[in-house]
N, C-alpha and C positions, 0 to 999 in steps of 0.2 A: 581491463574489462571488470575485474573484481572491484576496483575502486569506483566503478560507476554504479554499484548497487547502493541505493540510498535508503531502502526500506529498513527500518529498525535503527537508523542513525538519528542522533539528536543534534540540532544546530543551535549551539548556545549563543543567544543574543537577547538583548532586552527589547521587547516589543509588546504592543497591546494584545496580540494573539497569544504570545507566550504566557501572559498573565491571566488569561481566561481559565475558568474552572475546567478541568479535563472532561467533566460530564458534558459541558457545552460543546467542546470540540468533538467528542464522540457523537453527540446528537447532530451536530452540524455536518459532520462527514456522512452520516447515514442519510440525512435529508438531502444533501447534495447528490449522493449516488441515486437516490430515488428521483430527484429532479432530472438527472441525465436520462433515466429510462422513461420518464414522462415526456421529455423533450421531443418535439417533432417539427422539423423545418429549420430554416436558416436563422430566423429571429430567435428561437428558443436556444439554439446552440450558441449564438452570439451573446445572448444574455448570460448564459452559463459561463462562457469564457471571460466575459467582463467581470462578473461577480468573483470568479476565482482569481482573476488578475488583481482586483482590489484587495482581496484577502492576502495574497502573496506579497503585495506591496506593504500592507500593514505588518506582516510578519517579519519583514526585513531579511528574509531568506533570499539569497541571490537566485534569480530565475535560472541562470545557467547551471547552478548547482542542482536544481530540481530537474531540469531538462536532461541532465547527465544520466539520471536514473532511468530514462526512457530507453536507453540502449539495451537494457536487459530484457525488454519486451518486444524488440524489433521483430523477432521471429514470429511471436504470437500475433503481432499486428499485421505482418505480411500475410500470414496464413488466413486470418479472418477476412482481410480485404480481398484476397484471391478467391476464396470461396464465394463471397458475395458478388464479385465481378463476373465469374465464369458460370455460376450456377443459378443466377436469377433470370427468370423469364421476363420478356419484354421486347422492346424494339431493338433489333439486332443492328449493331454498328459494324462489327467485324467478326468473322467466323472462320475457324480452321478446324475441319473435322467436326468432332463433337463439342469442341471448345468454342464458346461465343461470348462476345462482350456486348452487353445491352446498356441502353441509357439508364434504365431503372437500376441495373447492377452497379453502375458507376456512382449513381446518387446514393444508394444504400451503403456502398463501400466507403464513400467519403464520410457520411454521417457516422458509420461504425468506427472509423479510424479516429475521428474527432472525439467520439464518446469514450473510447478506450484511453486516449491520451488524457482527457480531462479527468477521467476516473482515477487513473494512476497518479496524476499530479495532485488531485484533491486528497487521496488517501495518504500519499507520501507527506503532504504538508502537515497532517495530524501527528505523525511520528517525529517529524523534524522540529515541531514546536512543543512537544510534550515529552517529558522524561519518562522512562519505563515505570518508575515508581508512581508517578502521578497518573499515568495511563492505567496502571493496575488498580489504584485506589478509585479512579473514576469508574472503571468497568465494574468493580465490586460494588460500589455504592449504587450505580445505576440499576444493577441486576439484583440488588439486595432482596427485593420482594420474592425472588425465586427460592430463597431459603425456607419460606413457609411450606413449600412442597418438596423440601429436602433435596434441592439441587445444590451440589457443592460449588457455589459461586466463588468462594475464596480460593479453592483449589484450582478452578479454571482460570481465575485471574492470575494466580501465582504462576501457573504453567505458561501463560501468555507472556508474563513479564520476563520469565527466565528465557523463553524462546527469543524474545526481542533483544535481550542482553547478549545472547550467544551469537546473534547474527554478525555484528561487527567483529567479535572475537574470532569466529570461525573464518571470516573473510581474511583477517590479518594472518591467521594460522595457515590458510590455504596459500596466500601470497608467499609466505616464508618457505613453505614446503616446495612450492613450484620453483622458486629461485634456487633452492638447494638442489633440487633434482636437475634443473637446467645446468647448474654448475658441474654436475656429474655426467653431463652429456645427454640428458633426456630432451626429446624433441616433441613439443605439444602442438606444433603448427602444421608441419608438412604431412603429406600422405592423404589417403582417402578417409572416408568416415570410419571404416573398420580399424585402420591403423591409428587414427586419432583416439578411438575408443580404447584400444589396447594401451596407448600411451598414457591414458588417464589412470591406469592401475597403480603405478608408483606414486601417484598423487592421492588417490582415494583411500588406499590402505592406511598410510600413516595419519591421514586426516580423520578417519573413523576411529583409529586407536586413540588419537589425541582427544577427540570429542567424548568418547566413553570415559577416558581418564578424568577429564574435567567434570563430567557429570557425576562420577563416583566421588571426586573430591568435594563437590558441592553438596552431595547427599550426606557425606560424613560431617561436613561443617554444619549443616542444618540440624543433624541429630545431636551433635556436640553442644549446640545452643538450645537443645530441648524444644525444637520446633515440632508441634503436633497439630498443625492446621490453624484455622482462623478463630476457633471458639475461644472467647475470653480475651482476645488480643485487642489492644487499643492502637490508635494512630498517633504518630508523632505530630503530624500536621493534618488535623481533621478538615474535611472539605466543607466550605460554606459559600453559598451564593451571595453575590452582591449586586448592586444596581447595574453594573456593567454587564454581568452575565445575563440578567433578565432582559436587558435591552437587546443583546445579541439573539436571544431566543425569539424575540419579537421580529427582528430583521429576518431571521431564517424562515419563520412562518410566512411572513409577507412575500419573501422570495419564492417559496414553494407555491404559494397561492397564485402568484403572477405566472409562474411556469404552467401551472394547471389551467389557468385562465387562457393563456396563449394557445395551449394545446386544444382547448375546446373551441376557441374563437376562430382559429386558423388551422383546421384539419388539412392534412396533405392528402 
């Protein structure tokens, strides 16, 4: 299960998507998320799925590797779908007591499931094709205008970078601790919810201790290197737009315009 978490992971491969400026990928992810909330109807969601499929193909990231990350949101997906199926008013198909399934509920639940899946895949693609350093630089550069109103953009970007870097480290640490505790006789699978929760204590305690220790080591290492924030710091690899990045911006704008046009032309 832990190996199925792909958020924060970077898939190292040479592709046109990997070579894009991180600011383009941040903007593209944001516009894609906006397009999913704009989408209404089968044609809009089909266009969103085709667009994402083309980007995934260009990124050269295996689709099965990305789909594996959906296992971590199965509970959220089922919960959202269930609420929409049983709590939506409309033409009743089946009813048991106060629970009823309606045609409108099934339609909304299906669209909601597709939206969540596409949203997770689109967001995951950004982290899979962008290193944490590039992602931090892109975020800091994109939000640089907020420095004029004294928003600590560099600190926020640094915290995000550190958080992303710690995700795979903590996943690996959790896997090691779990295997060590299972070798000592711990059982994380059997029993009811309460027993499973109690069984997590031998896992969570050493994990938190390890996380705080790593955080302390990182803080001391940053202080030893005289880190005092982003003021006066330069970049080893400054970000610069090229023709390919500008072309992608144009494609994203056209895509969003088409989605909005479809929403207006074919309201449901």
